[in-house]
C-alpha positions as CSV (number, residue, x, y, z in Angstrom):
1,X,-0.1,-0.2,0.3
2,X,1.0,3.6,-0.9
3,X,1.3,6.5,1.8
4,X,1.0,9.9,1.6
5,X,1.7,12.4,3.7
6,X,0.4,16.4,3.4
7,X,2.3,19.3,3.7
8,X,0.6,23.2,3.3
9,X,2.7,25.4,0.8
10,X,3.8,28.5,1.9
11,X,5.7,29.7,-0.9
12,X,5.8,29.4,-4.8
13,X,9.5,29.3,-5.3
14,X,10.4,25.8,-7.4
15,X,8.4,24.0,-10.1
16,X,8.2,20.3,-11.6
17,X,9.9,20.0,-14.9
18,X,8.0,17.6,-16.5
19,X,9.9,14.2,-17.8
20,X,8.5,10.7,-18.1
21,X,9.6,9.9,-14.8
22,X,7.4,13.1,-13.2
23,X,10.0,12.9,-10.0
24,X,12.5,15.9,-10.7
25,X,12.0,19.0,-9.5
26,X,13.4,22.2,-10.9
27,X,14.1,25.3,-8.6
28,X,14.3,28.7,-9.7
29,X,18.1,30.1,-9.4
30,X,17.0,33.8,-8.4
31,X,14.9,32.8,-5.8
32,X,16.6,29.5,-4.5
33,X,17.9,29.7,-0.8
34,X,20.1,27.7,1.0
35,X,19.4,25.9,3.9
36,X,21.8,24.3,6.9
37,X,21.9,20.4,6.1
38,X,20.3,18.6,9.1
39,X,23.1,16.0,11.0
40,X,22.9,13.1,9.1
41,X,24.3,9.4,9.8
42,X,26.6,10.0,7.3
43,X,30.4,10.3,7.8
44,X,32.5,11.9,4.5
45,X,35.9,11.2,5.5
46,X,35.8,7.6,7.1
47,X,35.1,4.6,6.8
48,X,33.6,1.9,9.3
49,X,36.5,-0.3,11.2
50,X,35.8,-3.5,11.0
51,X,35.5,-6.2,13.9
52,X,37.1,-9.4,14.0
53,X,33.7,-11.4,13.7
54,X,33.9,-9.7,10.4
55,X,37.7,-10.0,9.4
56,X,37.3,-13.9,10.5
57,X,34.0,-14.3,8.3
58,X,34.5,-17.5,5.9
59,X,31.1,-17.9,4.5
60,X,27.1,-17.2,5.3
61,X,25.5,-19.2,7.5
62,X,22.3,-20.6,5.2
63,X,23.6,-19.8,2.3
64,X,26.3,-22.3,1.4
65,X,28.6,-21.2,-1.8
66,X,27.8,-17.8,-1.5
67,X,30.2,-15.4,-3.4
68,X,30.3,-12.3,-1.0
69,X,27.9,-10.8,1.3
70,X,27.2,-7.0,2.2
71,X,28.0,-6.0,5.7
72,X,26.4,-3.0,5.5
73,X,24.8,-0.1,3.1
74,X,24.3,3.1,3.7
75,X,22.2,6.2,1.5
76,X,21.9,9.8,2.6
77,X,20.0,12.1,0.9
78,X,19.7,15.6,1.2
79,X,17.8,17.8,-0.5
80,X,19.2,21.2,0.3
81,X,22.2,19.8,-0.4
82,X,21.3,18.3,-3.7
83,X,24.0,15.4,-3.0
84,X,23.1,11.3,-2.1
85,X,26.0,10.1,-0.1
86,X,26.7,6.2,-0.9
87,X,28.5,3.6,1.3
88,X,28.8,-0.2,0.8
89,X,30.8,-2.9,2.6
90,X,31.1,-6.3,0.7
91,X,32.8,-9.4,2.4
92,X,34.5,-11.7,-0.3
93,X,33.8,-15.2,0.1
94,X,35.0,-17.0,-3.4
95,X,37.0,-16.3,-6.1
96,X,33.6,-15.7,-8.1
97,X,33.3,-12.9,-5.3
98,X,36.1,-10.7,-6.6
99,X,34.0,-9.8,-8.7
100,X,32.6,-6.9,-7.1
101,X,35.9,-5.4,-7.3
102,X,34.7,-4.1,-10.3
103,X,32.7,-1.6,-9.6
104,X,30.6,0.4,-12.0
105,X,28.5,3.4,-10.5
106,X,25.9,4.1,-13.7
107,X,23.7,7.1,-14.4
108,X,21.4,8.9,-16.2
109,X,22.3,12.7,-17.2
110,X,19.4,14.9,-18.9
111,X,20.7,17.7,-20.8
112,X,17.2,18.5,-22.2
113,X,13.8,18.4,-21.2
114,X,12.5,20.9,-24.1
115,X,13.0,24.1,-22.3
116,X,16.5,24.7,-22.8
117,X,17.3,22.9,-19.3
118,X,18.3,19.4,-17.8
119,X,19.4,17.5,-14.7
120,X,22.9,17.1,-15.1
121,X,24.3,14.5,-12.7
122,X,27.9,14.1,-11.7
123,X,29.2,11.4,-9.5
124,X,32.6,12.5,-7.5
125,X,34.1,12.0,-4.3
126,X,34.9,8.4,-4.8
127,X,36.9,6.7,-2.5
128,X,37.5,3.2,-1.1
129,X,39.8,0.2,0.2
130,X,40.1,-3.3,0.6
131,X,41.1,-4.9,3.7
132,X,43.1,-8.3,3.7
133,X,41.5,-10.8,6.4
134,X,44.5,-10.2,8.6
135,X,43.9,-6.4,8.9
136,X,46.0,-4.9,6.1
137,X,44.6,-2.2,4.8
138,X,45.0,-1.1,0.3
139,X,43.3,2.0,-0.1
140,X,42.3,2.7,-3.6
141,X,44.4,5.6,-5.1
142,X,43.8,5.2,-8.6
143,X,41.3,7.3,-10.7
144,X,38.0,6.3,-11.7
145,X,37.5,6.4,-15.4
146,X,34.1,7.4,-16.8
147,X,32.5,5.7,-19.6
148,X,29.5,6.7,-21.9
149,X,27.4,3.5,-22.6
150,X,24.3,5.0,-24.1
151,X,23.7,8.5,-26.2
152,X,20.1,9.7,-27.0
153,X,18.7,12.2,-27.7
154,X,18.6,14.8,-24.8
155,X,19.7,12.3,-22.2
156,X,23.2,10.0,-22.2
157,X,23.7,6.6,-19.7
158,X,27.1,6.4,-18.0
159,X,29.3,5.2,-15.3
160,X,32.0,5.9,-13.1
161,X,34.8,3.0,-13.5
162,X,36.8,1.8,-10.9
163,X,38.6,-1.6,-9.5
164,X,39.4,-1.9,-5.8
165,X,43.3,-2.7,-5.5
166,X,44.4,-6.5,-4.0
167,X,41.1,-8.2,-3.5
168,X,41.4,-11.8,-2.0
169,X,39.2,-14.3,-0.9
170,X,38.3,-13.3,2.6
171,X,38.8,-9.3,2.2
172,X,36.3,-6.8,3.2
173,X,36.0,-4.0,0.4
174,X,33.8,-1.1,0.6
175,X,34.0,2.1,-0.9
176,X,32.0,5.8,-1.0
177,X,30.5,8.5,-3.1
178,X,28.1,10.8,-3.9
179,X,25.9,11.6,-6.5
180,X,25.4,15.1,-7.1
181,X,22.8,17.2,-9.6
182,X,22.2,21.0,-9.9
183,X,21.6,22.8,-7.5
184,X,18.2,23.9,-9.3
185,X,17.0,20.2,-9.1
186,X,15.6,18.0,-7.0
187,X,14.8,14.4,-6.9
188,X,12.8,12.3,-5.1
189,X,14.9,9.0,-4.1
190,X,14.8,5.0,-4.5
191,X,15.9,2.8,-2.1
192,X,16.0,-0.4,-3.4
193,X,17.0,-2.5,-0.8
194,X,17.2,-6.0,-2.2
195,X,19.9,-7.3,-4.7
196,X,21.7,-10.6,-5.8
197,X,23.4,-10.4,-2.1
198,X,22.7,-11.0,1.0
199,X,22.0,-8.0,3.0
200,X,23.4,-8.2,6.6
201,X,22.7,-4.3,7.2
202,X,21.4,-0.8,5.7
203,X,20.5,2.5,6.5
204,X,18.7,4.9,4.6
205,X,17.9,8.8,5.2
206,X,15.7,11.2,3.2
207,X,16.0,15.2,4.1
208,X,13.2,16.6,2.0
209,X,13.8,19.9,1.1
210,X,12.0,22.4,3.6
211,X,11.0,25.1,0.6
212,X,7.4,25.0,-1.0
213,X,7.2,23.2,-4.8
214,X,5.4,23.9,-7.6
215,X,5.2,22.3,-11.0
216,X,5.2,23.1,-14.2
217,X,1.3,23.6,-14.6
218,X,1.6,25.9,-10.9
219,X,0.3,23.3,-9.0
220,X,1.2,23.4,-5.6
221,X,3.4,20.2,-4.6
222,X,1.8,19.7,-1.3
223,X,2.3,15.8,-0.7
224,X,5.2,13.0,-0.7
225,X,4.1,9.6,-1.4
226,X,5.9,6.3,-0.7
227,X,5.5,3.1,-2.3
228,X,7.0,0.4,0.2
229,X,7.3,-3.3,-0.2
230,X,9.8,-4.1,3.1
231,X,10.8,-7.2,5.3
232,X,9.0,-7.8,8.9
233,X,9.4,-5.8,11.0
234,X,10.9,-3.1,9.3
235,X,9.4,0.2,9.2
236,X,10.3,3.7,8.2
237,X,10.4,6.6,10.7
238,X,8.9,9.9,9.4
239,X,9.7,12.7,11.5
240,X,8.9,16.6,11.5
241,X,11.2,18.9,12.7
242,X,9.9,22.5,14.1
243,X,10.2,24.8,11.5
244,X,12.8,27.4,11.5
245,X,12.6,31.1,11.9
246,X,12.6,32.1,8.4
247,X,8.9,30.9,7.7
248,X,9.9,27.8,5.3
249,X,8.0,24.5,6.3
250,X,8.4,22.3,8.8
251,X,11.5,19.8,7.9
252,X,10.6,16.1,7.4
253,X,12.8,13.2,7.6
254,X,12.4,9.9,6.4
255,X,14.5,7.0,7.8
256,X,15.2,3.3,7.5
257,X,17.3,0.7,9.1
258,X,17.0,-3.4,7.8
259,X,18.7,-6.3,8.7
260,X,19.6,-9.5,7.3
261,X,17.7,-9.4,3.6
262,X,18.3,-12.3,1.9
263,X,18.9,-12.0,-2.2
264,X,16.5,-11.9,-5.0
265,X,15.8,-15.4,-6.3
266,X,16.7,-15.9,-10.2
267,X,15.9,-18.6,-11.9
268,X,15.2,-19.6,-15.6
269,X,11.5,-19.0,-16.9
270,X,10.5,-17.8,-13.5
271,X,8.2,-14.1,-13.5
272,X,9.7,-10.6,-13.0
273,X,9.5,-10.9,-8.8
274,X,12.4,-8.6,-9.0
275,X,9.0,-5.9,-9.3
276,X,8.2,-7.3,-5.4
277,X,11.8,-7.2,-4.4
278,X,12.2,-5.1,-1.3
279,X,12.2,-2.0,-1.9
280,X,10.7,2.3,-1.2
281,X,9.9,4.6,-4.0
282,X,9.2,8.0,-3.1
283,X,7.3,10.9,-4.9
284,X,6.7,14.3,-5.4
285,X,3.4,15.1,-5.9
286,X,0.5,17.8,-6.1
287,X,-1.7,14.7,-6.2
288,X,-3.9,13.6,-2.6
289,X,-4.0,10.4,-3.7
290,X,-3.4,7.6,-6.4
291,X,-7.1,7.6,-7.6
292,X,-6.5,11.4,-8.8
293,X,-3.1,11.0,-10.2
294,X,-3.8,8.2,-12.6
295,X,-6.8,10.0,-13.5
296,X,-5.3,13.1,-14.1
297,X,-2.1,12.1,-15.7
298,X,-4.1,9.4,-17.4
299,X,-5.8,12.3,-19.1
300,X,-3.0,14.2,-20.2
301,X,-1.1,11.4,-21.7
302,X,-4.5,9.8,-23.5
303,X,-4.7,13.8,-24.7
304,X,-1.4,13.7,-26.6
305,X,-1.7,9.9,-28.0
306,X,-5.0,11.2,-29.4
307,X,-3.3,14.2,-31.3
308,X,-0.4,12.2,-32.2
309,X,-2.8,9.7,-33.8
310,X,-4.8,12.2,-35.4
311,X,-7.5,9.9,-38.0
312,X,-8.5,13.1,-39.6
313,X,-5.4,13.5,-41.1
314,X,-5.2,10.3,-42.6
315,X,-8.7,9.5,-44.2
316,X,-7.2,9.5,-47.6
317,X,-4.4,7.5,-46.5
318,X,-6.9,4.6,-45.0
319,X,-9.3,5.0,-47.5
320,X,-5.9,3.6,-50.1
321,X,-5.2,1.6,-47.8
322,X,-8.3,-0.6,-47.2
323,X,-9.6,-0.2,-50.9
324,X,-11.6,-3.3,-51.6
325,X,-12.6,-4.6,-48.5
326,X,-15.8,-4.9,-46.8
327,X,-15.6,-6.0,-43.6
328,X,-14.1,-4.3,-40.6
329,X,-11.8,-7.3,-39.9
330,X,-11.0,-7.5,-43.8
331,X,-10.2,-3.3,-43.4
332,X,-7.9,-4.0,-40.0
333,X,-6.2,-6.5,-41.9
334,X,-5.0,-4.5,-44.2
335,X,-4.4,-1.5,-41.9
336,X,-1.6,-4.0,-40.0
337,X,-0.2,-5.4,-43.2
338,X,0.7,-1.8,-43.9
339,X,1.9,-0.4,-40.4
340,X,4.1,-3.5,-39.9
341,X,6.0,-3.1,-43.1
342,X,6.8,0.5,-42.2
343,X,11.0,0.5,-40.0
344,X,10.3,-0.1,-36.7
345,X,13.1,2.6,-35.6
346,X,13.3,0.8,-32.2
347,X,15.0,-2.1,-34.0
348,X,17.2,-0.2,-36.7
349,X,18.3,3.3,-35.8
350,X,17.7,6.4,-35.1
351,X,17.5,9.1,-37.8
352,X,19.2,12.6,-37.9
353,X,17.5,15.7,-38.6
354,X,19.8,16.3,-40.9
355,X,19.4,13.2,-43.0
356,X,15.5,14.0,-43.2
357,X,15.9,17.7,-44.3
358,X,18.3,16.3,-47.4
359,X,15.6,13.6,-48.0
360,X,12.7,16.3,-48.3
361,X,11.3,15.4,-45.5
362,X,9.7,17.9,-42.4
363,X,9.9,16.9,-38.8
364,X,8.4,14.0,-37.7
365,X,5.1,15.1,-35.4
366,X,2.4,13.3,-36.5
367,X,0.7,9.7,-37.6
368,X,0.3,10.9,-40.6
369,X,4.3,11.7,-40.6
370,X,5.2,8.3,-39.6
371,X,3.5,7.2,-43.2
372,X,5.4,10.2,-45.3
373,X,8.9,9.4,-43.4
374,X,7.7,5.1,-43.8
375,X,8.9,4.5,-40.4
376,X,8.6,5.6,-36.5
377,X,9.0,3.8,-33.2
378,X,6.6,1.1,-31.6
379,X,4.9,3.9,-30.4
380,X,4.3,6.0,-33.2
381,X,3.4,2.7,-35.1
382,X,0.8,1.7,-32.3
383,X,-0.7,5.1,-32.7
384,X,-0.7,5.1,-36.4
385,X,-2.5,1.7,-36.6
386,X,-4.5,3.2,-33.7
387,X,-5.4,6.4,-35.6
388,X,-6.2,4.5,-39.4
389,X,-8.6,2.1,-37.5
390,X,-10.4,5.5,-36.7
391,X,-10.3,6.7,-39.8
392,X,-11.8,3.6,-40.9
393,X,-14.9,3.7,-38.6
394,X,-14.1,1.5,-35.6
395,X,-13.6,2.3,-32.1
396,X,-9.9,1.6,-31.3
397,X,-8.0,2.6,-27.9
398,X,-4.6,2.2,-26.6
399,X,-3.2,0.7,-23.5
400,X,0.1,1.6,-22.1
401,X,2.0,-1.7,-20.4
402,X,4.4,-3.3,-18.8
403,X,7.2,-5.5,-20.3
404,X,6.3,-8.2,-18.0
405,X,9.6,-9.6,-18.1
406,X,11.0,-7.3,-16.9
407,X,8.4,-5.7,-14.5
408,X,4.6,-5.2,-13.0
409,X,2.4,-2.6,-13.1
410,X,1.3,-1.5,-9.7
411,X,-1.1,1.2,-9.0
412,X,0.3,2.3,-5.4
413,X,3.5,3.8,-7.5
414,X,3.0,7.0,-8.4
415,X,4.8,7.1,-12.0
416,X,4.8,6.2,-15.3
417,X,7.9,4.6,-15.6
418,X,6.6,1.0,-15.0
419,X,5.0,1.4,-18.7
420,X,7.3,0.3,-21.3
421,X,5.3,0.2,-24.3
422,X,1.8,0.8,-26.4
423,X,-0.5,-1.7,-27.5
424,X,-4.2,-1.1,-29.0
425,X,-7.3,-2.5,-28.5
426,X,-9.8,-2.5,-31.4
427,X,-13.4,-3.3,-31.8
428,X,-13.6,-5.7,-34.5
429,X,-17.3,-6.3,-35.3
430,X,-18.4,-5.5,-31.5
431,X,-15.9,-7.5,-30.0
432,X,-12.7,-6.0,-28.4
433,X,-9.7,-7.5,-29.9
434,X,-5.7,-6.7,-28.9
435,X,-3.0,-5.5,-31.0
436,X,0.6,-5.4,-30.7
437,X,1.8,-3.6,-34.1
438,X,5.2,-1.7,-32.3
439,X,6.1,-5.5,-31.9
440,X,8.2,-6.9,-35.1
441,X,6.9,-10.2,-36.1
442,X,3.8,-10.0,-33.9
443,X,0.7,-11.8,-35.9
444,X,-2.6,-10.1,-36.7
445,X,-4.7,-10.3,-33.5
446,X,-2.1,-11.3,-30.7
447,X,0.0,-9.5,-28.6
448,X,3.9,-9.9,-28.0
449,X,3.8,-12.4,-24.6
450,X,5.8,-10.1,-22.5
451,X,2.2,-8.1,-23.0
452,X,0.4,-10.8,-22.1
453,X,-1.6,-10.9,-19.1
454,X,-0.6,-7.7,-17.5
455,X,-2.5,-4.9,-16.0
456,X,-2.0,-1.5,-17.5
457,X,-3.9,1.6,-17.9
458,X,-5.8,2.0,-21.5
459,X,-8.5,4.4,-23.0
460,X,-12.3,3.9,-22.6
461,X,-14.9,5.6,-23.6
462,X,-13.4,9.2,-23.5
463,X,-11.2,8.6,-20.4
464,X,-8.9,6.4,-18.9
465,X,-8.8,3.5,-16.5
466,X,-6.7,0.5,-15.6
467,X,-7.2,-2.8,-17.5
468,X,-6.1,-5.9,-18.2
469,X,-4.3,-7.9,-21.5
470,X,-5.8,-11.6,-22.4
471,X,-3.3,-14.2,-23.3
472,X,-2.9,-17.0,-25.8
473,X,-3.8,-20.8,-25.5
474,X,-1.0,-23.5,-25.4
475,X,-1.7,-23.8,-28.7
476,X,-0.3,-20.6,-29.9
477,X,2.9,-20.8,-27.7
478,X,5.1,-22.1,-30.6
479,X,7.7,-19.9,-33.1
480,X,7.3,-21.0,-36.7
481,X,10.7,-20.0,-38.4
482,X,10.2,-19.9,-42.7
483,X,12.6,-19.7,-45.2
484,X,12.1,-18.8,-48.7
485,X,15.2,-20.8,-50.6
486,X,16.3,-21.2,-54.4
487,X,17.6,-24.4,-55.9
488,X,20.1,-24.2,-58.2
489,X,20.8,-26.9,-61.4
490,X,22.5,-29.7,-59.5
491,X,19.5,-29.0,-56.9
492,X,21.8,-27.6,-53.8
């Protein structure tokens, strides 16, 4: 179950920068005020002293063969300092466990939200050391290097990479670092507690800004909500400190201590239970309930999607594609074939504006442009399919769905990040049928398996509501490979 804490707005100095995550808060540089940082448990200039028991550990009771164990983890988020401090201590048990000495700290920097502003992030203050079982300490003296993993328009996925020195079986490796964002940015934290290693102990704390916030639509951010999945006995401690004399909002704190958390289970063909691993996901929000959030944000998504699909701009093209068809099913089959023949750029490559300009093509801004360009993303192709179905006189809706090989959807987490793809729902001869034109090679009237049996957010009767996707019977659970072969004069 999600939780929401309300606080009254005082000064509207900040606003929410719109993006798909809906969690990044941007503050006016002219009006931003610095607060004195609250006292935190994190000590930035020292490591914990290992105990004799930690140095002597050779295995983890109850987990024979475990490669390593996390002795302690800490994550302290201080909004008004625009920093998150991280600290990890890991005990290595086997040769395989030595791989945890190779550390990659991944993060995403968004250079442009479409308004000339971004949330440039950085990781710094990296320090680490290796402790041998006899207590010998080898400090990390190297220099981490920056690795750019992927760059797309307006964002880049990158990581800081380093290797802790002289790690052997029995060593304790530990490192700390800071994630920093720009001074005009705020971001609610995500605490992912459960991972691939047993966790002996962890401490999490968040000190939200005490400034009042407003979003991009000038709505006051009057709530902090969180979606917790926690082990038995673990509880988030929420405290409110007295307001300062400057008239700012009361300082709130959120703190969590967990102990003895087992690792996540990984087996072949298992469902995505990682979606329900132990975690706490926070949100700044102007909404007072989950129902309010999904109703309002769903309406905004639906409006944008309908604007892109715009069936009126597709009338002529739809008549040409469906020529000769008499039934709704025949028309829709022809539309499906037409859109599936387009280049799906999710599986090929992104095209540069200069390339389009050289080919006499303008900006791709609606479904008609997808036809003109003969290409589009998986979402754009699905929206084109729905637009053409509507132009052909059928009732057609879009539905946001997760990829169930990775995640499942929960309405208690107020985030559109849960959705990976868009599918189509069309009423054919009075019966709703589900289609997946954004998935390459997906047959007419079927969904890619990762979109089956999942809950999502769909359009319905001019509004949005939660919906469930169907699945195929076992007889459809097959893969067919077709090859067209030519024979030479020798029959080869």
